[in-house]
N, C-alpha and C positions, 0 to 999 in steps of 0.2 A: 200587737198591743200598742196603742197610741195614746199618749197623754194629751189632754186638751191644751191648746196653745192660747196664751193671753198676750196682750200687746206689750206689757212691761217686763216680760220674762226673757232670759237668755236661754235659748233652746239648744239642745245637743242631741246627737244620736249615739246610741251604744248598740253594739252587736254582741249577742250572747251565744255561746256554744253550749249545747245541752246534750249530754250523753245519756241515753235512755236504755233501759233493760226491760224487756217484756217478761214479766215474772211467770206468766202462764207457760212460757216455753222453757222455764228453768229446769223443769223435770225432764224435759226432752233430752235427746242424745247430745245436742249442741245448744249452747246459749246463743241467742241472737241479740245483737246490739245495734243501735242506730243513733247517729249523731245528727242533731238539728241545729240550725242557726236561726236566731230570732233578732229582729230589728226593733229597737225601742226608741221613741222620740220623747224625751223628757226634759224637764228643767234641769239646768246644770247643777243647781243646789241639791237636787234630789238623788244625785248619783250615789252618795254615801248610803242613803236609806235603801236604795235598790240592791246594792251589793250585800247588805245585811240579810236581805230576803232570799238571796240566791243560795238556797240550801237544798240538799237532797230531800226528796219526798216520794211517797207512794200514794197514787190516787185510788179511787174506788174500783177501778178496772184492773187492779193489780199491775199497773204500769209503773215501773220504778224509774225515777228520774235522778240522775247522779251527775256529779262533776260539772256543775254550772260555772262557766268562766266568761269574763268580759274580754273580748278579743280586740275591739276597735272603738275608738272614741273620735267623733266627728263634731265640728263646729260649723254652723251655717252663717255665712255673711254675704255681703254683696258680690264678692268675687267667686262664690261657689261654696263648696263644702271642703273644709280642711280636716283631714283625718290623720290619725297617728295610731300606731300599733301599741297594744299593751305588752307588758313583759312576756317573754317567751313566745311572742308572735311576730310574724313578718308578713310582708306583702307576697302574694302568690307569684309564681313564675309568669303567669299570663299578664299580670299587672306590670311586672318588671319589664317584660318584653315590649309591651305597648307604650311604656313611658319609662325611659332609663333613669329618671330622677326618682322613681317610686320603686326602689329596690331595698331589700332589707327591712329595717324598721323606721325609715325616715318619714318625715311628715310630707303628705301629698295633698294636692288640691284637685278636686273632681267637680264635674258639673252637679247642679243641685239635685237632679233626679238620679244620680249614680248610686248604685248599691255595692260598690267595691268594699271588701272587708279583708282584714288580715286573717291569716291562717296560722296554725301552730307551727313553731319552728321544726316540729317533728312531723308535720304533715307530709304525706306521700301521695303523689298522683301516679296512677298505674294505667297504662294502656297496653292492650295485648290482643292476642288472637288465639282461637282454638281451632285445631284441625279435627273435624268430627267425622264420624262414619256415615254410611249411606242411610242409616235410620233417621238422620236429620235432613234428608233431602227436601222435605216440604218447606224448609226455611229458605229455599231458593225460589219459591213461587212468588206471585204478586203479593205485595204487602197488604192488599185489601182482602185477600182470600182467607177463608176460614182455616185452611190447612196451614198457611203461614202463621196466622195468629196463634194457633194451637202450638205449633212447633216453637215459635219464638217465646211464648209464655212459659212453656215447659222448661226450656233451656234457661230462661231468666230466673225462674223460681229456684231451679237447682243450683245455679251459680250464686244467687243471693243467699240461699240457705247455707252454703259453705263459706262464702266470703264474709257474711255478716257476723260470723263468730270472731272475726278479728276486732280487737278493741279499737274504737275510733272509726269504724266503718261509717262512711257518710252516704255515698251514692254509688250505684252501679248502673251503667247504661250500655246496652248492646247497640252499637252504631251502625251495623250492617253486616251483610253476608256477601261472600264472593266465591268464585269457583277456583279450585285448585285442591281437589277433593271438595270438602265443604268447610269453608273457613268463616268463623264468626269473629268479628272485631268488636272490642268492648273497651270501655273506660271505667275506672274506679277511683274514688277518692277516699283516703284514710287520713283522719285529722287527729291522730294521736301517735305517740311513739310506738313504732312497730319494728320488730327485728326481722332481718332478712330470712333467718332460718324459719321463723313462724310463717312468713309469707310463702316460703318454699313448701313447707309441710302442708299448709292449707291447700296450696295449688296442686300438690301431689294427690291429696284426697279427692279433689275435683276431677283430676285426670283418671282416677280409678272409678269414680261414680259414672262418668259419662259414657265410655272412655274417650280420651282425647289427648292430643299433644298440644301443649301450651307454650307460647312465647310471650314473655312479659317484658315491658320496659317501664322503669320507674323513674320518677323525679322527686327527690327529697332525701334519698339515702346519701347523695353526694352533693357537695357544695363546691361551686367554682367561683373563685374570686378574681375578677377582671379589673383592669384600669377603667375608671369611670369617665375619663377624659380622652381626648385625642392623643395618640402616641406619635411623637415626632419621628420623622424619617431618619433611618440609620441609627436610632437609639436602641438601648437594651430595655427589655421588659420581662417581668417574671409573672407567670400565671400560676395560681396555687389551687390545687384540688384536694378536698378533704372528704372523707367518708365518715358517717356517723358511728360506724363500728368497723371492726376488723372483718373484712369480707373474704379474706383468704385467697384472693386472686390478684394478679398483676394488672394494674390499670393501663388503659390505652388512651392516647390522645388522637383526636381527629380535627381536621380543618375543612369546613365546607365553604367552597367558593362557587360562584355562579357556574363555572365550567365543569367542576368535578369535586370529589371528596378525597382528601389526602389523609393517610395515616402519618402521624408525626413520630419520628424516631430521633435518636441522638445522631447529630451530624456536625458539619463544619460550622453551622449557624445555630441550629437548635440543639438543646441539651435537655434530655428527660432524666430527672433524678427522682428516685424513690426514697422518701424520708420517713422511715418507720413503717408501721403497718396500716396507717390510715391517711397518709398524706403523700402527694406527689407534686413536684414542681416542674413547669416547663419554662426554660429560659431561652429567649430569643435575643441573640447578641446584636444583630443588625436588622432592624425592622425595615421592610420595604413593602411594595404593593403585593408581593407574593404572600405575605403573612396576614393580609387583611381578610376578615371573614368571620364565620361563625365557628367557635371552638367547642368541642365536646370532650369531656372527660368520662371514660366508660370503665365500669367494672362488670364483667360477665361471669355469672354463676350458672352452672349446669348440673342437673341431677335427673337421671332417668329420662322421663318424657317432658321435663320442664326446663326451660331456659329463661333466665331472668337477667336483663341488662339494666344495671343501675347507671344512670348518666346525669351529667349536669352540663348546661350549655351557656355560652356567653359570647358577646360580639367584641372583636378587637377592631377599633377604628384607627386608621393610620393617616397621618397628614402626609400626603404624597407630593413628590417633586416631579413635575412633568418634563418631558423632552420637548424643547421648543424649536420650531423651524420657522425661520423668517424669510421673507421675500419682498420684492418690490414690484409695482406695476406702474409704468412700463419697466421691464427689467434692464433695458439699456437706455442710458440718458446721454444725449448728445447736445452739448451747449454750443450755440453759434458764436457766442462771445462771453466775456466774463460777466456781463450784466444780464444775460439771458436768464429768465425765471421759468422753471419747468415744474409742474405739479407732479409729485410722485406719491403714490399710495403704498404704504407699508402694510404688510400682512404678517400676522403672527398666528402660527398653527401649533396645536398639540393633538395627541391622540384622544379619541373620545373618552371622556371621563365624567364621573358624577361629582367630582370635587368642586366646591364653590370657589374657584380661583378669582383673584383680583388681578387685573392686568394694568401695568403702568409702563409708560414709555419714557426713555431718556434720550438726550441728544439735541443738537441745535438745528437739525433738519437741513443742514447744508452739505451737499455732496462735495467732498474734498478733491476727488480725482476722477478722471474718466474711466469707464469700465472697459475691460478687455483691450488694453493698450499694449502693443508689442513694438518697442522702438517708437517711431513716429507714425505708425500705421494702426488702424483700428479694424476689428472684425465686426461686421454689421450684425445686428440682431437677427436671429432666425428662430421661428417656431415659438415654443413655449419655454424657452430657457429663462429661468427666473432668478438665479442667484449667482454669486461669484465666489470662487475659492481663492483666487489670486487675480492679479491684474490681467493675466493672460489665460485664465481658465474659466469656462462657464460650467455651472453645475445645475443639475435638475433631478428632483426626486423621481424614483422609479414608481410607475403606476402599478398598483395591485401587487407590489412586491417590495422587499426591503432593499436598501442600498441607494446609490445615486448613479447618474449618468454624467460623464464628463466630456467636454470638448476643449481642445487646446487651440489657442490662437497662434498661428505660426508667425515667423518673422516677416513674411511678406503680406501679412494682413489677411490670411485666408484661414477659414476653419478647417481643422484636421478631422479625420474620421472619428466618429463617436466612440468613446471608450465606456462601455457599459459595465457598471459595477453592481448591476441589479442581481438580486438573489431571489430565487423562487420562494414563495411563502413557506412551503413545506420544509425546505432545507433550513431556512432561517428559524422555523419553529423547532426543528430537531436540535439545532445548535443552542438555542436558548434553553431548551429542556436539558441538554447535556451539561450545561454549566451549573445546574441546580440538582443534579441527581444525588449528591451527597450532603446536601445542606440539612437534611432531616425532614424534608417535606415529602413524605411517602417512603415506602420501603425501597432501599437502594436497588435491589434486584429487579423489582417491578418497574421502577423508574427507568433503569437501563433497558429493560425489555421494551418499554413504550418508545424510548428514543430510537432504538435500533429497528423497531417495527416501522416507524415513520421513515427512517433513513433508508431501509430496504425498499419500501414501496416507492419512494421518490427516485432512487437511483435505478430502479428497474427500467424507467423510461429515460434512456441516455440522451435522447433528442432534447428533452427539457432542460438538462443540466449541462449542455455542450457549450459552456463558456468557462473561461479561466476563473471567474469569480465564483461560479457555482462549484467547480471542482475544488477551489481553494477552501470554500466553506465546508465542503464534504470532508476534506482532509482534516480540517480543524475540528469537526465533530469527533473524529477518531482520536486526535491528539488531546482533546478535552477529556474524553472518557479515559484515555491513558493516564492523564494527570490525576484523576479523581478515584479510580478504582484500584482496589487491592485484590479483588477476586472477581471471577465471572462464572457463576455456577449454573445459571439458568440455561438449559439446553436450547430452548427457542432463541434466547439472546445470542448464543454462540452461532446458531445457524443464520440468524439475521446478519450478524457481524461478517461472516464469511461471504454470504451472498452479496451484500452491499459493497464490500471491499472488492469482490471480483467484478462487480458492475463498473466500478471506477476504472478498471484496467481494460475496458473494451477499446478496440482499435478506433472506433468512431470518436473517441474523446482525445485522440492523440494531439490535435492542435490546441485543445484547451489546456493540456498539461504543459505544452511547450511554448505558450505565448503569453507570458505575464505582462501586465501593463508596465509602462516605463518607470513608474515610481515604486514598483514592488520587486524586490530582489530575493524573494523567498524561493527555495527549491522545494517544491511540494513533495517530490519523490522521497527526499530525505525524511521529512516529517511523517509521510505515509509509512515508510518502511520501519522506522523506529517505533512509531506508535502501534502499528499492527503487530509487530514482532512481540512487543511486551503484552499486548492484549491477548494474543494467542498463548503466550507463556502462562498467564494467570487464568486462562479459560479452562473450563472442565470439558476437555476434548479427549475422546478415546476413539481408537480405530482409525479408519481412513475416511477423510471427508473430502469429497471432490466437487469443485465448482469449476465453471468454464475457465477462469484465469487464476484460480488459487486452489492448491491442493495441500492438505495437512495430513500427515501420517504420524502415528504415535507408536511407541514401543516402551516396554517397562522391564526389559531384560537387565539383570544386574551386571553382567560382564560385557556383552556386546549386543548392541541394538542395530537392527537393519531396517531402514525405512526407504520408501520409494515414492517420489513425486514427479510427475511429468517425465517419466523414464530416467530420472536422475536417481541413482542408487547411492544411498548414504549408509556408511557403517561407522558406528561410534563405539570405541572401546573406552570404558571409564570404570572407576571404582565407586562403589556405592549404588544405591537404588535410585528411585525417582523416575518420572515419566519423561522420555525424550520425545520432543516434538520437532518434526521437520516440515517446513513450509516452502512450497515452490510458488514463485510469482512469475506469471507471463507478462510480457510487455514492459514491466517495470524497469528492465535494464536499459530501455531506450530513453528513460527520463532522468536517470541518475547522472551526475557529472563525472567525467573521467578525463585523464590526460589526453591532450590532443594527439599525441603520438601513438595512442593505443585506443582500442574500442572493445566494448564488451562482446563476447562471442558465445555467451551462454545465458540461460535464464538465471535469476537470482534465487538462491536456496538459503534458507535460514534454519538453523538448528538451535534449540534451547532445551534446557533441563532445569528442573526446580531443585536440583541438588548441587553440591560443590563441583566446580569445573576446573579445579587446579590441575588435575592429572587426567587429561583426555587425549585421545588420538582419533581424529575423524578423517575418514577417507571418502571422497566424493567422486563418483564417476559421472561426468557431464557428457551428454550428447551435444556436440558443437552446433551452433546455429549455421555456420558456414565452414566448409572444409578449410583446414589450415594449409596455406601455401607452403611449399618447401622452403626450408631455411628460415621460416618465420617463427619466432619464439612466442609461446603462450606463457602467461603469468597467472598463477593462482593468487587470488586476492581476497581480502575480507574488508568489509566496510568499517572504517575507523570513525566512530561518531564524534570523537574529540577533534580530530583534524579535518573532518568532513571530506574525506577522500578515500580512495581504495588503497589498501596497504598490503604488501606481500609478507609482512613480518609473521614469522612462525608458520608459514605456509610453503609447501614445496611442490613443484610440478614434476610429474613422472616422465617428462620428456617424450620424444617421438615414439618410444616403445609402447607407451600407453598414453596417448596425447590428451585424452579427456579426463585423466585422473589427477586429483589434488589430494594432498595429505597435509593436515594442519593439526596444531596442538592447542587449539582454543576454539571456543564457540562464538559464532557471529553470523553475519550474512555473507555468503560466499558467491564468487563468480569467477569466470575465466576471462582475462583480457588478452586480446590479440594485437600484436604489434603491427603497425601499418607498413613497416619496412623490414626486409629480410636482414638476417645477420650478415655482416660483411667479414670476409677473411682479411685480417690486417695485412697490408702491404701487397695484397693480391694484384691490384691494378698496376702498381709500380713494377712488381716482378714481371708481370705479363708484358708490359710495354717495353721494358729493357730487354727481356728475352726474345720477344718477337722482333724487336729492332735488330738485335744481334743475328737472329736467324735469317731475317730478310737480307741483311748484308752478306751473311755467309752463303746463302743460296745464290745471290747475285754473283759472288766471287766464284762459286762452283760452276755456274753456267759460263762465265767468262773463261775459266780454266779449260772447260770442255771445248769451248770454241777455239782456244789457242792450241790445244794439244790433240785435237780430233784426228788430224792427218797422221800424227806420229803414233797414236795408241791403237787406232782401229785397224788391226792387221788381219784378224780372223773374224769369222761369223759370230763366234761366241763373244768376242770383245765388242763387236758391233751391237750385239744384243744387250750386253751389259751397259754400254755407254748410252745407247738410245733410251733404255729404261731409266737410267740415272738422270738424263736430261728431262724426261717427261715427269718423273717423280719430283724433281726439283722445281719444275715449272708449276705443277699442281700445288705443291706445298707452299711455294712463294705466293701464288694467288690466294690460297686459303689463309695464309698468315696475314696477308695484307687486309683481307676482309675481317679477320679476327681482330687485328689492331684497330681497324676503323670502327668496329662495334664494341670496343672494350667498355664504353660508357653508353649502354643502351638507352638511358633516360634522355640523352641528347639527340637521339635519332627519331625520325618520323617512322610511322608504321611501314610505309612503302620501302624505305631504305633498310629497315630492320628485316623485312621479309626478303628483300633482294640479297642481303648479305647471308641470310640463313640458307637460301637456295644455293648460292655460290660456294659456301663452306661445305654444305652437304655434298655437292657434286665434286669439288676439288679433293676433299679428303677421301671420298670413295674412289676417285680416279687414282689417287696415289696408291691405295692398297691394291687396286686392280692391276696397276702396272707392276707392282711387286709380284702379283700372281702370275703375270706374263713372264716375269723374270724367272721365277722358280719352276713353273711348268715347262718352259723351254729348256732350262738346264736339266730338268729331270728327263725330258725326252731325249736329249743328246747323250745323257749318261746311259740310258737304257738301250738306246738304238745307236750304237757307235757308227754304223756304216750308212745311216740314213741322214743325209744332209738336207737341211731346210734352207732354201734361198732367202736372201735378205728381203726380197720383195714380199714373199709369202709371210715371213716373220713380221714385217712391218704392217702388212694388212691385218694379220691376226691380232697383233698388239693394239692397233688402233680400235678394232672392234671391241676387244675385251677392255682396253684401258679407258675408252671414252663412251662407246655406245652403251655398254652395260650399266655404268653409273648413271648415264643420262636417262635410261629407261626406268631405273629404280627411283630416281628423283622425280621424274615426270609422273609415274603412277602414284607415288606417295603424296605428291602435291595435290593431285586430283581427288584421291580417296580421302583426304583429310580436309574436307570442306573447302576445296579449291585453295589450299594454302591459308586457311583461316587461322586467326589468332586463337591461342590456347588449344588449337587442334593440330596444326602443323608446326607452329613455332610459338615461342613466348616472347613478349616484348621486354620482359625483365632480363633476358639473357641473349636475345637474338640467336637462338639455337633451337634445336628440335625439342619436342615435348616428351617428358617422362611422367607417366601417370602411376604406373605400378608395374609389377612383373608381367612382361610381355604385353604391356599396354602403353601406347604412345608412339609417336612418329620416330622416336629415337631408335627403335628397334629395327627400322629399315636401314639404319646405319650399323648398328651393333651386330646384327646377325650376319650380314655379308662380311664384315671385318673379322668376325670370329671364324667364319668358314675359311677365309683367306689365310688367316694366321695358322689355322690347323693344317691346311694344305701346304703352306710354306714349311712348317716344321716337319711334316711328313716327307716332303721332297728333300729337305735338307738332310734328313737322316738317311734316306735312300742313297743320295749322292755320296755322302761320306762313306757309307759302307762299300759302295762300288769302288771308290778311289782307294780305299784301304786294302781290299781283298782281291782286286783284279789288276794290280799295277803291272804284273809280269806279262799279262796278255795284251797289254796296250802296245800298239805298233809305235816304234820310235819316230816314225814319220809324223805321228799325231802328237808329238810331244808339245808343240805349241798350243794345240787345242786343249791338251790336258792342263797346261799352265793357265790358259784363259778360263777354263772351267773352275779351277781353284780360285781364281780372282772373283769370278761371279759368285761362287759359293761363299767366299768371304764376305761379299757384299750382302748376300741374303742373310748370312749368319749375324752380321752386325745390324742390319736394318729391321729384320723381323722382330727381335726383342725391343729395339728402340721404339718402333711404331706400335707393335702389339702390346707391349707392357704399358706404353703411354696411354693407349686407349682402353686398356683394362682399368687403369686408374681413372680414366675419363668416365667409364661406366660406373665405377665405384663412387665417383663424385656425384653422379646423378642419383645413385641409390642411397648413399649415406647422407643423412640430414645433418646440417651444421649444428643443430640443437643437440646432437648426440654426444657432443663433448670433444675431448682432445683428439681422439682417433679421426674424427671427421676433418679437423684442421690439418692433421698430418697427411691424410689422403689428398686434400686439396693442394697443399704445398708441393707434394710429390708430382701431381699431375701438372701443376702450373710450371714447375721447373722443367720437366721432361718435354712438355708440349711446346713451351716457349723456346727451348734451345734445340729443337729437332734440326733446324737448318744448320746450326753449328756442328751437331753430331755428323750430319751428312758431309759437310766440308772436311771434317777431321778424318772420317773413316773412308769415304769413297774417293776423295780427291788427294788430300795431303797424306793420307795414310796408305794410299796405293803407290808402290814403288815405281811401277811403269809410268803412271801419270806424273809422279814427282820427277822422275828422270827426264821425261819428255819436256816437262816445264823448265827444268834446269838447263836442258840442252837448248831449248828455244831462247832462254835468257843469255846463254853463252854465245850463241850465234850472233845475237844482236850486239853483244859487247864487242866481239871480234870485228864485226862489220863496222862498228862505230870507231874502233881503234884504227883500222885500215884507212878509213876516210880521213881521220885526223892526220895520219902520216903523209898521205898524198897531198893534203892541203899544206902541210909544213914544207915538203920538198918543193912544191910549186912556189911558195913564198921565198924560199932560199934562192931558187933559180932566178 
């Protein structure tokens, strides 16, 4: 209906909404209604008359027209058409989306030929889909075919028949069909107040008639109130969402960005609040580029085969602050003199953005100082180095990755090796996402799963991350998650966490862990250990999880838990329940700091529980990385996060009896430290030096005494035997003690000298015992066979073979069979003595076994001789009384020397067997051996020389003769003088 336009009138447009009812269908099962819009162009002064005429009526065709309302009033002028909404009407969502100034009931300007109109504040737009059965398969045919038209018309009529019963029904359009079974998409407009329950009930009837499954999405039940202007960076903003009725469901917030759609929850930055039954607010405390995008407030209702989603949308526009990177071209400016003018182009760069930034420059354009100067020398420009960090540092952005590359100008004016701080894009993305997992942008569990998925995929290729910077960022991903998470319940996230953490411990990354740049003093291993330990503690882990470099075992026994990781057995006794988690880390022990005097000798094992740890006792059996050397102490330690060092507080080592076992009374990360130096016996060196010096002097005196009294004491064959053996024993012990004294500080000797002294000591001490064997066997022979005399020549020949040839053969064979006198095979550089490995293992037993046999033979011989002397004295010829006395002297020598030498080397063997870490008993054994071994020469002097009456008398007689001769000479000289 158009009114006739005249030149002098002010024209206006009005839009009418008319609700019609087809009376002919009133008697049918359902009443069908239809709403129409009419555009009138009339004189402004006629508006009042028109509104009087807008009354309900029934025409001749039984068509009932009801509820006529004016929706929009427009005025035409030279600028276009200015329109405003009548009360209880608003601009549609489509209009608001296309023009942000045309939202709500505000006045808007449109082109002259525009037909935009306001809709009821209660209007609802519905879009949906029906999942149909195979009886509608013709709807998938060509749109021009008869089968398609018939199928489409049948479906449209059925849908319109049902939905037109809703008051305010305006239009229904089937927009298309698609495969997925058979799915029909449609749109529907309702321009009057409608209740969600009515829409659900009507849709349920349609699902029964067709039958079909329906999914609807409405716009109009929910209103979203957004800021209409730009939101400033890092400011707070509140978004308000209201529903027209109580929908009895919890609303959800979503943010759609170009890259993805996020669910919004309460977090460190976002806060979702439910205010009553019809309103929810979203508060964003610090707005950034992360929060820019399209927001949706959603209420979802579901009943049987029908799902209806009520939602409202709005755009949040944020005024962003860019990261600015500046550079100059050329990057290096060299001025020949103070008046030299050089043209320099400055460059300002930001990341790609749609923001309409305005760029301004400040500065006087004068370069105040030369670039890259170190002292009086300059580093020449090289390649594409663009910027400066300091006078002596060049900086360049990384290409295709985050970070920078640095080069330092040395004092001699030369560029040092490039220091790359570049981070591969995937790692940088994982770190960036890790920092926002808890801000409320998406569900935290899903955010963490996404971060760890990227992290795991990136770390799988260790070649790509084999730099300190990449490893540093990787560790910071873990520490960031540690700071933000309170729980980790997703199983896939846990698997990603363990896999990626294991990847970081691959041997190929060793240099990246150990080579931080000069201006970075972080210990990555500390951060890695503490972060991963807590993440595993809060993770939902059960059973045994094995990765190449990380193993996690769990236990939930209330009294005693037993876990095993990488062959490390852990037993925990505690009170109370809770899950006990034990984690083993390979390679990590190489990266943690430790005392320079000790080194880690086991993997690191961490044990945690989610219950109280006040009263616990944990026992850990470690397999050692390297065998513990003898007398070297191990220390059970736990990582002290406060002092950033290993601490032995509340931990105890089981000592040599069970050298891999540690017992502690607290939970932490545990390991075993190996001392680099063995335990020293206090005063051992001093006692040895003093004792050996005394022995050497004593042995020298013994040999001198033998030389002096030889002619007076060697009267019989038995005495000749005794004194010959005594001289050779003294010589062997003297040479052995000299070698012992020379090697008392093995660290000061070369390997050649150490080996030489070992061979000499081995030979000399064996010869000493073999000469004792000669002494005892010869004495035994003479005691058993009284009438069989052995000549001195035969005895000397026999003694030389036994006393020197046998020891020489033993030493020679031992030397050859032990890697030709090899270190740690024949001898040890720590002691310059033979090697003890274990029971009947090691070169030491080529000394111990012969000595043991000789001591046994000596004791046997000694007992036999004693018995003969005691029970057969009456049968001995008086003519052999001197031989009997000599035999007793020899026997006394054997009786004294066998215990001295035998017991000494029994303690010597005990010293090799007993470990100094065993405690007090080990020190007592060492002190006894040191004393007896060091003073053997003194014992020989006291027992076989000064303690023998024959030798003592001969020595005194020799001194008396010299004294008398000296006196006679003095008398003769005096008489001569008198004469």
